[in-house]
C-alpha positions in Angstrom: -97.4 -72.3 102.8 -96.7 -68.7 102.2 -99.3 -65.8 101.8 -98.7 -65.4 98.3 -99.0 -68.9 97.2 -102.2 -69.1 99.4 -103.7 -66.1 97.6 -102.9 -67.6 94.2 -103.8 -71.1 94.5 -106.5 -71.1 96.9 -108.5 -68.0 97.7 -108.7 -66.4 94.2 -109.6 -69.8 92.3 -112.3 -70.2 95.1 -113.7 -66.9 94.8 -113.7 -67.3 90.8 -115.5 -70.7 91.3 -118.3 -69.4 93.4 -119.0 -66.3 91.2 -119.2 -68.8 88.4 -121.6 -70.7 90.7 -123.8 -67.7 91.3 -123.9 -66.8 87.4 -124.8 -70.4 86.7 -127.7 -70.3 89.4 -128.9 -66.8 87.9 -129.0 -68.3 84.3 -130.8 -71.6 85.4 -133.3 -69.7 87.5 -134.3 -67.5 84.7 -134.5 -70.4 82.4 -136.8 -72.3 84.8 -138.8 -69.4 85.2 -139.2 -69.0 81.7 -140.1 -72.7 81.2 -142.7 -72.5 83.9 -144.2 -69.3 82.6 -144.7 -70.8 79.0 -146.4 -73.9 80.6 -148.9 -71.4 82.5 -149.4 -69.6 79.3 -150.3 -72.9 77.7 -152.6 -74.0 80.5 -154.5 -70.7 80.3 -155.0 -70.5 76.6 -156.5 -74.1 76.8 -158.9 -73.2 79.7 -159.7 -69.9 78.2 -160.8 -71.6 74.9 -162.8 -74.2 76.6 -165.1 -71.4 78.2 -167.4 -71.6 75.1 -167.9 -75.3 76.0 -168.8 -74.9 79.7 -171.6 -72.4 79.1 -174.6 -72.4 77.1 -173.7 -72.1 73.4 -176.5 -69.4 72.9 -175.2 -67.5 75.9 -172.8 -65.2 74.1 -175.3 -64.2 71.6 -177.9 -63.5 74.3 -175.3 -61.6 76.3 -174.8 -58.6 73.9 -176.3 -56.1 76.4 -177.1 -55.4 80.0 -180.4 -56.8 81.6 -180.6 -59.8 79.0 -179.4 -62.5 81.4 -181.3 -63.8 84.3 -179.9 -63.8 87.8 -180.5 -67.6 88.0 -178.6 -68.2 84.8 -175.8 -65.7 85.8 -175.2 -67.5 89.2 -175.5 -71.0 87.2 -172.7 -69.5 85.0 -170.5 -68.4 88.0 -170.9 -71.8 89.4 -169.8 -73.8 86.2 -167.0 -71.4 85.8 -165.8 -71.8 89.4 -166.0 -75.7 89.4 -163.8 -75.6 86.1 -161.2 -73.3 87.9 -160.8 -75.8 90.7 -160.4 -78.8 88.1 -157.9 -76.8 86.0 -155.8 -75.5 89.1 -156.3 -71.7 88.1 -157.6 -68.8 89.9 -160.2 -67.0 87.6 -162.1 -67.9 84.3 -164.2 -65.0 82.7 -165.9 -63.7 79.7 -166.3 -60.1 78.6 -167.5 -57.9 75.9 -166.2 -54.3 74.8 -168.6 -51.4 74.6 -167.6 -47.7 74.1 -164.1 -48.5 74.8 -164.8 -50.2 78.1 -164.2 -53.9 79.1 -167.6 -55.3 80.7 -167.6 -58.9 82.4 -170.6 -60.9 81.2 -169.6 -64.1 83.1 -166.8 -64.9 85.8 -165.6 -67.5 88.2 -165.6 -66.8 92.0 -163.5 -68.1 95.0 -164.9 -70.0 97.9 -164.7 -67.1 100.2 -166.9 -65.0 97.8 -169.5 -67.9 97.8 -169.5 -67.7 101.7 -169.8 -63.7 102.0 -172.3 -63.7 99.2 -170.0 -61.1 97.4 -170.3 -62.8 93.9 -169.4 -60.7 90.7 -172.5 -59.2 89.2 -173.4 -59.4 85.7 -172.6 -56.6 83.3 -169.7 -55.4 85.7 -167.1 -52.8 84.4 -163.3 -53.8 84.6 -161.7 -50.3 84.9 -158.3 -51.7 85.4 -158.4 -53.1 81.7 -155.1 -52.3 79.7 -155.3 -51.1 76.1 -153.5 -54.4 74.8 -156.6 -56.0 76.8 -158.9 -54.3 74.4 -157.0 -54.5 71.2 -157.1 -58.4 71.6 -160.7 -58.2 70.3 -159.4 -57.5 66.5 -156.6 -59.9 66.9 -156.4 -63.5 66.1 -153.5 -64.2 68.7 -154.0 -64.3 72.5 -152.6 -61.5 74.7 -150.4 -62.5 77.8 -150.3 -60.4 80.9 -148.3 -60.3 84.1 -150.0 -58.3 87.2 -149.6 -57.8 90.8 -152.1 -56.8 93.4 -152.9 -57.2 96.9 -154.3 -60.7 96.2 -151.0 -62.0 94.7 -149.1 -62.0 91.4 -151.1 -63.1 88.4 -150.5 -64.4 84.9 -153.5 -63.7 82.5 -154.3 -64.9 79.1 -157.0 -63.1 77.0 -158.3 -64.2 73.3 -161.0 -63.2 71.2 -163.8 -65.8 70.3 -167.0 -65.4 67.8 -170.5 -66.6 69.1 -172.8 -68.6 66.4 -174.4 -65.6 65.9 -171.1 -63.7 64.6 -170.9 -61.5 68.0 -167.3 -61.1 69.0 -166.3 -61.5 72.7 -163.2 -61.9 75.1 -162.3 -65.0 77.3 -159.7 -64.9 79.7 -158.0 -67.0 82.4 -155.8 -65.9 85.3 -153.4 -68.2 87.6 -151.6 -66.9 90.6 -147.8 -67.5 89.9 -146.5 -66.3 93.2 -145.5 -69.8 93.8 -142.7 -69.5 91.1 -140.3 -67.3 93.0 -140.6 -69.8 96.2 -140.1 -72.7 93.8 -137.0 -71.1 92.5 -135.7 -69.8 95.8 -136.0 -73.4 97.0 -133.4 -74.8 94.5 -130.7 -72.1 95.3 -129.4 -74.0 98.4 -129.5 -77.3 96.7 -127.4 -76.1 93.7 -125.0 -74.4 96.0 -124.4 -77.3 98.1 -123.7 -79.5 95.0 -121.2 -77.0 93.8 -119.6 -77.1 97.2 -119.6 -80.8 97.4 -117.9 -80.8 94.0 -115.3 -78.3 95.3 -114.5 -80.6 98.0 -113.9 -83.6 95.9 -111.7 -82.0 93.3 -109.7 -79.6 95.6 -107.3 -82.3 96.8 -106.4 -83.0 93.2 -105.7 -79.2 92.4 -103.6 -79.3 95.6 -101.3 -82.2 94.6 -101.4 -80.9 90.8 -99.9 -77.6 92.3 -97.1 -79.4 94.1 -96.3 -81.6 91.0 -96.0 -78.1 89.1 -93.5 -76.9 91.5 -91.4 -79.8 91.4 -91.4 -79.8 87.5 -90.6 -76.2 87.7 -87.2 -76.9 89.1 -86.7 -79.6 86.5 -87.2 -77.2 83.6 -84.8 -74.7 85.3 -82.3 -77.2 84.9 -83.0 -77.9 81.3 -83.0 -74.2 80.5 -79.3 -74.2 81.9 -78.6 -77.1 79.8 -80.2 -75.3 76.6 -77.9 -72.3 77.1 -75.2 -74.3 77.0 -76.3 -76.0 73.8 -76.9 -72.5 72.4 -73.3 -71.5 73.0 -72.1 -74.6 71.4 -74.4 -73.9 68.5 -72.9 -70.4 68.3 -69.3 -71.8 67.9 -70.5 -74.1 65.4 -72.5 -71.2 63.5 -68.9 -69.5 63.1 -67.4 -72.8 61.7 -70.4 -73.1 59.0 -69.7 -69.3 57.9 -66.2 -70.2 57.2 -67.3 -73.4 55.1 -70.1 -71.2 53.5 -67.6 -68.8 52.5 -65.3 -71.4 51.2 -68.3 -72.7 49.2 -69.3 -69.4 47.9 -66.2 -69.1 46.0 -66.6 -72.4 44.4 -70.3 -71.4 43.5 -69.0 -68.2 41.9 -66.7 -70.0 39.6 -69.5 -72.2 38.6 -71.9 -69.3 38.2 -69.3 -68.0 35.8 -69.3 -71.3 34.0 -73.1 -71.5 33.9 -73.1 -67.9 32.1 -71.2 -69.4 29.4 -73.6 -71.9 29.0 -76.6 -69.4 29.2 -75.1 -67.2 26.3 -74.5 -70.3 24.4 -78.1 -71.5 24.9 -79.5 -67.9 24.0 -77.5 -68.3 20.7 -79.4 -71.8 20.3 -82.6 -70.2 21.3 -82.4 -67.6 18.6 -81.5 -70.1 15.9 -84.7 -72.1 17.1 -86.9 -69.0 17.0 -85.7 -68.3 13.4 -86.4 -71.8 12.6 -89.8 -71.4 14.0 -90.4 -68.2 12.3 -89.3 -70.0 8.9 -91.6 -72.6 9.8 -94.5 -70.3 10.3 -93.5 -68.5 7.0 -93.4 -71.7 5.1 -96.9 -72.8 6.8 -98.7 -69.6 5.8 -97.3 -69.8 2.3 -98.4 -73.2 1.8 -101.8 -72.6 3.6 -102.4 -69.5 0.8 -101.0 -71.6 -2.0 -103.1 -74.9 -1.5 -106.4 -73.4 0.1 -106.7 -70.6 -2.5 -107.2 -73.2 -5.5 -108.9 -75.5 -3.2 -111.4 -72.9 -2.5 -112.0 -72.8 -6.4 -112.2 -76.5 -6.5 -114.6 -77.3 -4.1 -116.8 -73.8 -4.5 -117.1 -74.2 -8.3 -117.9 -77.9 -7.8 -120.9 -77.0 -5.5 -122.0 -74.3 -8.1 -121.5 -76.7 -11.1 -123.8 -79.4 -9.1 -126.7 -77.1 -9.4 -126.8 -77.1 -13.2 -128.1 -79.7 -15.5 -126.0 -82.6 -15.5 -125.9 -86.2 -16.8 -125.7 -89.0 -14.4 -122.1 -89.6 -15.5 -121.0 -85.9 -14.7 -122.9 -85.8 -11.5 -120.7 -89.1 -10.7 -117.4 -87.3 -11.7 -118.5 -84.2 -9.5 -118.9 -86.3 -6.4 -115.7 -87.9 -6.8 -114.0 -84.5 -7.2 -116.2 -82.9 -4.3 -115.2 -86.0 -2.0 -111.6 -85.9 -2.9 -111.4 -82.2 -2.3 -113.0 -82.2 1.0 -110.7 -85.1 2.0 -107.8 -83.0 1.0 -109.2 -80.1 2.7 -109.9 -82.2 5.8 -106.1 -83.4 5.9 -104.9 -79.8 5.7 -107.2 -78.6 8.2 -106.0 -81.4 10.7 -102.4 -80.5 9.8 -103.2 -76.7 10.6 -105.3 -77.4 13.7 -102.8 -79.6 15.2 -100.0 -76.9 14.8 -102.5 -74.4 16.6 -103.3 -76.7 19.5 -99.7 -77.7 19.8 -98.8 -73.8 20.1 -101.7 -73.1 22.4 -103.3 -70.7 19.9 -106.9 -72.3 19.5 -109.5 -70.1 21.0 -113.1 -71.4 21.6 -116.0 -69.1 20.2 -119.0 -68.8 22.8 -121.8 -68.0 20.7 -125.5 -69.0 20.4 -126.1 -71.9 18.2 -128.8 -74.5 17.3 -127.5 -77.8 18.6 -130.1 -80.0 16.7 -129.4 -78.1 13.4 -125.6 -78.4 13.7 -125.8 -82.1 14.6 -128.2 -82.8 11.6 -125.9 -80.8 9.5 -123.0 -83.6 10.3 -125.5 -86.4 9.6 -126.5 -84.8 6.1 -122.9 -84.6 5.3 -122.0 -88.1 6.4 -125.2 -89.7 5.0 -123.9 -90.2 1.3 -120.7 -91.9 2.5 -122.7 -94.2 4.9 -125.5 -95.0 2.2 -122.5 -95.9 -0.3 -121.3 -98.6 2.1 -124.8 -99.8 2.9 -124.8 -98.7 6.5 -127.5 -97.1 8.5 -126.9 -93.7 10.0 -128.8 -92.7 13.1 -129.1 -89.5 15.3 -130.6 -89.3 18.6 -130.9 -86.1 20.6 -132.3 -86.1 24.0 -135.5 -84.1 24.5 -133.9 -82.7 27.7 -131.6 -80.6 25.7 -132.6 -77.1 24.6 -132.4 -76.3 20.8 -130.4 -73.1 21.6 -126.9 -73.3 23.6 -123.7 -71.2 23.7 -120.3 -72.6 22.8 -118.1 -73.2 19.6 -120.4 -74.7 17.1 -117.9 -75.4 14.5 -115.5 -77.1 17.1 -118.5 -79.3 18.1 -119.2 -80.5 14.6 -115.4 -81.0 14.2 -115.3 -83.5 17.0 -118.6 -85.4 16.0 -117.5 -85.4 12.3 -114.0 -87.0 13.1 -115.6 -89.5 15.5 -118.6 -90.5 13.0 -116.2 -90.5 10.1 -113.9 -93.0 11.9 -117.1 -95.1 12.7 -117.9 -95.2 8.9 -114.5 -95.8 7.8 -114.2 -98.8 9.7 -117.5 -100.4 9.6 -118.5 -102.6 6.7 -121.8 -103.5 7.8 -124.6 -102.7 10.3 -124.9 -99.1 11.5 -123.3 -96.1 13.1 -125.2 -94.4 16.2 -124.7 -90.7 17.4 -126.7 -90.2 20.8 -126.3 -86.8 22.8 -127.7 -86.4 26.2 -127.2 -84.0 29.2 -125.5 -85.3 32.2 -125.9 -82.3 34.6 -127.2 -78.5 34.2 -127.9 -75.6 36.3 -129.2 -72.0 35.5 -126.2 -71.2 33.4 -124.2 -74.1 32.1 -124.8 -77.6 31.1 -122.6 -80.7 30.5 -123.5 -83.0 27.5 -122.2 -86.4 26.5 -122.1 -87.6 23.1 -121.7 -91.4 22.0 -120.9 -92.4 18.7 -121.3 -96.4 18.2 -120.7 -98.7 15.6 -121.1 -102.3 14.6 -117.5 -102.1 12.9 -114.1 -104.1 13.7 -113.6 -103.2 17.2 -110.3 -102.2 18.9 -108.1 -104.4 20.5 -106.7 -103.6 24.0 -103.0 -102.9 22.5 -105.0 -100.9 19.8 -106.7 -98.9 22.5 -103.5 -97.7 24.2 -102.4 -95.9 20.5 -105.5 -94.0 20.3 -105.9 -90.4 20.8 -102.0 -89.7 19.9 -100.6 -87.8 16.9 -99.6 -89.6 13.9 -101.1 -93.0 15.4 -103.5 -95.5 14.2 -104.1 -99.1 15.8 -101.9 -100.7 13.3 -99.9 -100.3 10.1 -102.3 -102.1 8.1 -105.4 -100.0 8.8 -103.3 -97.1 7.5 -102.7 -98.8 4.2 -106.3 -100.2 3.9 -108.2 -97.1 5.2 -105.8 -94.1 4.9 -105.9 -91.0 7.3 -103.0 -89.0 9.0 -103.8 -90.3 12.5 -104.6 -86.6 13.7 -108.2 -86.8 13.8 -108.7 -88.3 17.4 -105.7 -86.5 18.9 -107.4 -83.3 17.7 -110.6 -84.2 19.0 -109.0 -85.2 22.4 -107.3 -81.9 22.7 -110.6 -79.9 21.7 -112.7 -81.8 24.1 -110.4 -80.9 26.9 -110.6 -77.2 26.0 -114.3 -77.4 26.3 -113.9 -78.8 29.7 -114.9 -82.3 29.1 -113.2 -85.8 28.4 -113.1 -88.3 25.6 -112.6 -92.2 25.7 -113.7 -95.5 24.1 -115.4 -98.6 24.8 -114.7 -101.6 22.5 -114.2 -105.1 22.0 -112.3 -106.6 19.0 -114.7 -107.9 16.5 -117.8 -106.5 18.4 -117.8 -102.6 17.4 -116.7 -99.6 19.4 -118.4 -96.7 21.3 -116.4 -93.6 21.3 -117.8 -91.0 23.7 -117.1 -87.5 25.0 -118.4 -84.7 27.3 -118.4 -81.1 26.9 -119.6 -78.0 28.6 -121.9 -75.6 27.2 -123.5 -72.3 28.2 -127.3 -72.3 28.5 -129.3 -69.4 27.0 -130.9 -66.8 29.4 -134.2 -65.3 29.0 -133.2 -62.0 28.0 -130.6 -63.6 25.6 -133.4 -65.7 23.9 -135.9 -62.5 24.0 -133.1 -60.7 21.9 -132.6 -63.4 19.4 -136.4 -63.5 18.7 -136.3 -59.9 18.1 -133.4 -60.0 15.7 -135.3 -62.9 14.1 -138.3 -60.6 13.6 -136.0 -57.9 11.6 -137.1 -58.4 7.6 -134.3 -56.2 6.2 -131.2 -58.4 7.6 -130.8 -59.9 4.1 -130.9 -56.4 2.1 -127.6 -55.2 4.0 -124.9 -53.8 1.5 -121.7 -56.2 1.5 -118.7 -55.4 -0.4 -116.5 -58.2 -1.4 -113.1 -57.4 -2.2 -111.5 -60.2 -4.0 -109.1 -60.8 -7.1 -109.8 -64.3 -7.8 -112.6 -64.7 -10.3 -113.5 -68.1 -8.8 -113.6 -67.0 -5.4 -115.7 -64.1 -6.4 -118.4 -66.7 -8.0 -118.2 -69.0 -5.0 -118.8 -66.2 -2.3 -121.6 -64.4 -4.7 -123.3 -68.1 -5.3 -123.2 -68.7 -1.7 -124.5 -65.5 -0.5 -127.4 -65.2 -3.1 -128.6 -68.4 -2.4 -129.2 -67.5 1.2 -130.9 -64.3 0.5 -128.1 -61.7 0.6 -128.4 -60.1 -2.9 -127.0 -56.7 -2.2 -123.4 -57.6 -3.2 -120.9 -55.7 -4.8 -117.3 -56.6 -6.0 -113.8 -54.8 -6.0 -110.8 -56.4 -7.9 -108.3 -55.0 -5.3 -108.0 -52.6 -2.4 -107.7 -49.4 -4.2 -111.0 -50.0 -6.1 -112.4 -50.9 -2.7 -111.7 -47.4 -1.2 -113.1 -45.7 -4.2 -116.4 -47.6 -3.5 -116.3 -47.3 -0.1 -116.0 -43.3 -0.5 -119.1 -43.3 -2.2 -121.3 -45.8 -0.5 -121.9 -47.0 3.1 -121.5 -50.9 3.5 -122.6 -52.8 6.5 -119.9 -55.7 6.1 -116.6 -55.7 3.9 -115.3 -59.2 2.9 -111.6 -58.4 2.5 -109.0 -60.8 0.8 -105.6 -60.2 2.2 -103.3 -61.0 -0.8 -104.2 -58.8 -3.9 -102.3 -57.1 -6.4 -102.2 -53.0 -6.6 -103.1 -52.6 -2.7 -103.6 -55.6 -0.3 -106.3 -56.1 2.2 -104.3 -55.0 5.2 -103.5 -51.7 3.6 -107.1 -51.3 2.2 -108.5 -51.9 5.7 -105.9 -49.2 7.6 -107.3 -46.6 4.6 -111.0 -47.4 5.4 -110.6 -47.0 9.0 -108.7 -43.7 8.4 -111.6 -42.6 6.0 -114.0 -43.5 9.0 -112.1 -41.5 11.5 -112.3 -38.3 9.2 -116.1 -38.8 8.9 -117.3 -39.4 12.7 -120.9 -39.0 11.6 -120.5 -42.1 9.4 -121.2 -45.5 10.9 -118.3 -47.9 11.0 -118.3 -50.8 9.0 -117.7 -54.4 10.0 -114.6 -55.8 8.0 -114.0 -59.4 7.7 -110.5 -60.9 6.6 -111.4 -63.5 3.4 -108.1 -65.2 3.4 -106.3 -68.5 2.8 -104.2 -67.9 5.8 -104.9 -69.6 9.0 -101.8 -69.9 11.0 -100.0 -68.2 13.9 -100.2 -64.6 14.2 -102.7 -64.1 11.6 -105.6 -62.9 13.9 -103.6 -60.4 15.7 -102.2 -59.1 12.3 -106.0 -58.7 11.3 -107.2 -56.9 14.6 -104.2 -54.8 14.4 -105.3 -53.4 10.9 -108.8 -52.8 12.2 -110.5 -55.9 11.1 -113.2 -57.7 13.2 -113.1 -61.2 12.2 -112.0 -63.8 9.6 -113.0 -66.3 7.2 -110.5 -68.9 6.1 -110.4 -70.3 2.4 -111.7 -72.7 1.1 -114.8 -72.0 3.2 -118.0 -73.8 3.8 -121.2 -71.7 2.3 -122.7 -72.0 5.9 -119.5 -70.8 7.6 -119.6 -67.6 5.4 -123.3 -67.2 6.1 -122.5 -67.5 9.7 -120.2 -64.7 9.8 -122.4 -62.5 7.9 -125.1 -63.1 10.1 -122.9 -62.5 13.1 -122.5 -58.7 12.1 -125.6 -58.1 9.8 -127.9 -55.4 11.4 -125.7 -54.6 14.1 -123.8 -51.5 12.6 -125.6 -49.2 14.6 -123.9 -50.5 17.9 -120.7 -49.3 16.4 -121.8 -45.6 16.7 -121.1 -43.8 19.9 -120.6 -40.6 21.1 -116.9 -39.6 21.2 -115.1 -40.4 24.5 -111.8 -39.2 26.1 -110.1 -42.5 26.8 -107.1 -43.1 28.9 -105.3 -46.5 27.6 -102.9 -48.1 30.1 -100.7 -50.5 28.5 -97.4 -51.4 28.1 -97.4 -53.9 25.2 -96.5 -52.4 21.9 -98.9 -54.5 19.9 -101.8 -54.3 22.2 -101.2 -50.6 22.3 -101.5 -50.1 18.4 -104.4 -52.6 18.2 -106.6 -50.9 20.9 -105.6 -47.3 19.8 -106.6 -48.0 16.0 -109.8 -49.8 17.2 -110.8 -47.1 19.7 -109.8 -44.2 17.1 -111.8 -46.2 14.4 -115.0 -45.6 16.6 -114.2 -41.8 16.8 -112.9 -41.7 20.4 -109.7 -39.6 21.5 -107.2 -41.9 23.2 -104.3 -40.8 25.5 -101.6 -43.5 26.3 -99.9 -44.4 29.5 -97.2 -47.2 29.3 -97.0 -47.9 33.4 -99.2 -47.6 36.2 -97.5 -44.3 37.6 -98.1 -42.6 34.1 -101.4 -43.6 34.2 -101.8 -42.2 37.7 -100.2 -38.9 37.0 -102.5 -38.4 33.6 -105.6 -39.2 35.6 -104.7 -36.3 38.2 -103.9 -33.8 35.2 -106.8 -34.8 32.9 -110.5 -35.5 32.7 -111.2 -38.7 31.1 -114.6 -40.7 30.5 -113.0 -43.9 30.9 -109.8 -45.7 31.7 -108.9 -49.2 30.0 -106.4 -50.4 32.5 -103.9 -53.3 31.8 -103.3 -55.4 35.0 -99.4 -56.3 34.5 -97.3 -53.1 34.1 -93.9 -52.2 35.3 -93.3 -49.7 38.1 -97.0 -50.0 39.3 -99.4 -52.6 38.3 -103.2 -51.9 37.2 -104.5 -53.2 40.6 -102.4 -50.9 42.6 -103.0 -48.0 40.2 -106.8 -48.6 40.3 -106.7 -48.4 44.4 -104.6 -45.3 44.0 -107.3 -43.6 41.7 -110.3 -44.7 43.8 -108.3 -43.1 47.0 -107.8 -39.9 45.1 -111.5 -39.8 44.4 -112.5 -40.5 48.1 -110.1 -37.6 49.1 -111.7 -35.2 46.5 -115.3 -35.9 47.8 -113.9 -34.9 51.5 -112.4 -31.7 50.1 -115.8 -31.0 48.3 -114.3 -31.1 45.0 -115.3 -34.5 43.6 -114.7 -35.3 39.9 -117.1 -38.0 39.9 -116.1 -41.9 39.9 -114.5 -42.7 36.6 -115.3 -46.2 35.0 -112.1 -48.3 35.1 -112.1 -51.5 32.7 -109.5 -54.2 33.4 -107.2 -55.5 30.4 -105.7 -58.9 31.2 -104.7 -62.1 29.7 -105.8 -64.0 32.9 -109.4 -65.2 32.7 -110.1 -67.2 35.9 -112.8 -66.3 38.2 -110.1 -65.6 41.0 -108.4 -62.8 38.7 -111.8 -61.3 38.0 -112.5 -61.0 41.7 -109.3 -59.2 42.2 -109.9 -56.7 39.6 -113.5 -55.9 41.0 -112.2 -55.9 44.6 -109.3 -53.3 43.6 -112.0 -50.9 42.4 -112.3 -51.9 38.7 -116.0 -51.8 37.2 -115.4 -54.2 34.2 -113.3 -56.7 32.8 -112.3 -57.5 29.2 -109.7 -60.7 28.7 -107.0 -60.5 26.0 -106.8 -60.9 23.0 -109.8 -58.6 23.1 -112.3 -58.4 20.5 -113.9 -55.1 19.1 -117.3 -56.1 20.3 -116.0 -56.7 23.8 -114.4 -53.1 23.5 -117.6 -51.5 22.4 -119.5 -53.1 25.3 -116.9 -51.9 28.0 -117.4 -48.3 26.4 -121.1 -48.0 27.3 -121.0 -45.4 30.4 
């Protein structure tokens, strides 16, 4: 065994081992000492608290001054306390009072030698060594612990304040000699050390043989390493061979790439043809929507107006038939358009406050006549655990419930249809509700249930002939429910009725939002806001005027086309403008652009809300309306409550459109988004500077002073996140140089709306977040600096 091996294998491990043993002894000794001290403190507190039971209860009221206790009673107290000291295994028990900042003994125990030498403590004896902590205990509800050492030994003391029956405050204390603790701890050290040595003797041979085994295996490993080197050489030779094969295969792949390129060009041609066909389909759908929905608006609207006049029973019956037929036709048109939008991924759910009970009761009112006509009972049950006001899309919720309840009434000949809605779970900001629509109708077979929730599908062909329908209702409901974060299903047995149910997630109203709504309700002048209706169709004019006046909006003026609307707008401010899109002389889009231009030329004038009033409802409409400067749109033919809802949404809020003029840097590479954002911001009177890449945004930030930056996240050359980080770095460097510009507000513009995307934006240094397609209200909110 050589010296180096002996040092590494035996000496160094042994020294390390015993150092660790020493540390272990120190740690356990400290722990043991703390444990004993804790037990001693507990005994001292109990013994001190028991002093008032050992002495006469009246003693502490009588011992308020010197000379008030007789020598006989004082001797008796010494004897009683000394007897308790021996019983408790302590050193001293005593009681004191504080007078003029000094501690005075009024009772104390004594040791046996003090009794033998007749040197007992006297009554009213001062304690000059009392510490400030000792004296401060008089005003504390917690005991004070002290450790002291003198010629008689080392003591642990506990002092605590007491109150006599007469209300006098005094201190009681107990001392215990703790010099035995060190002896106790030292006595354990040899035992622990010997146990560690014994353990080392036991495991030592094991480590010795382990070392031998290690040396033996080291030789085996060296042999394997040599084998590995030979294998690597063989692999290198094989690598050369593979490279030759790869070269050959590459040439083949290049030939295949050329062939695929030709195929790609052919596919591109086919794609262009498909895009043209899709565009033609959209144009056709838009034209058909306009041509059908415009007269439908007249049919349904004028029918509702005519119902309010004096009619005979026969005339009312005819009008009911017209109304039902018109709404059925409108339902079919809406189903087809909704299906097209959903398939194209263009449906966006609103997130607005609405009254859940009111909206569901509206559904029941619309279905009541139809159910009553078939002799069915229609029930609505809303759980009391649901709040009246929630946040979500009320139109889509009503559409789902209406589809399910319509089907239930359609396929039920007798009995009832029940609608039940209740919560599943809720937290501070969200809740999930479950809606059940149960009927006593035909029921659905297992084979029929497999066809549900699929487009253009009903359970069998005979039902289509007998009951009618496009087969789109359940498919649309299925897609909308999924957009709402829920699921939809059915429980049914043939001949025993069906239960369709769905779940959806809605937002809960915050306290601040409820207070704001309450304040808005209290505004009395909301119904008197000036409204301009730009509409060339006489029937649509009548329908809109009647609907608004019936709800209290009486300050309404009508313009026959866009040019007339411009003239009226120049003379008067309007809160809301309902703008038809397709009109003679000047269409709605051109009129909107001219109105926004007039607002920019007159920055002191508050901007109006412009709502598209149109029969269009297909792909690209919303973007074109926003691009022209509009805020929202109402599709024809409209339901009166839908028109009133949009009017109420903007009524009384025009003051929020007026802000001080800002210098804004817009970093956006998309041409359409650029135009929409610039037109919107300039309509508010702001000055907009454009950057199409992150690099341009960075350079313009360095050379100009902006109030705010609207930063697109995804841009060429440098994305918005990196550009934001660079801007924040420049701001920090300016602070160090002593020439800070101040922190500029940066708002993210992005189509990504997940929680992770938002966190990335904030982490990069951005201050706010707007999702695309952005609304004007979102821009207004973000511009508050």
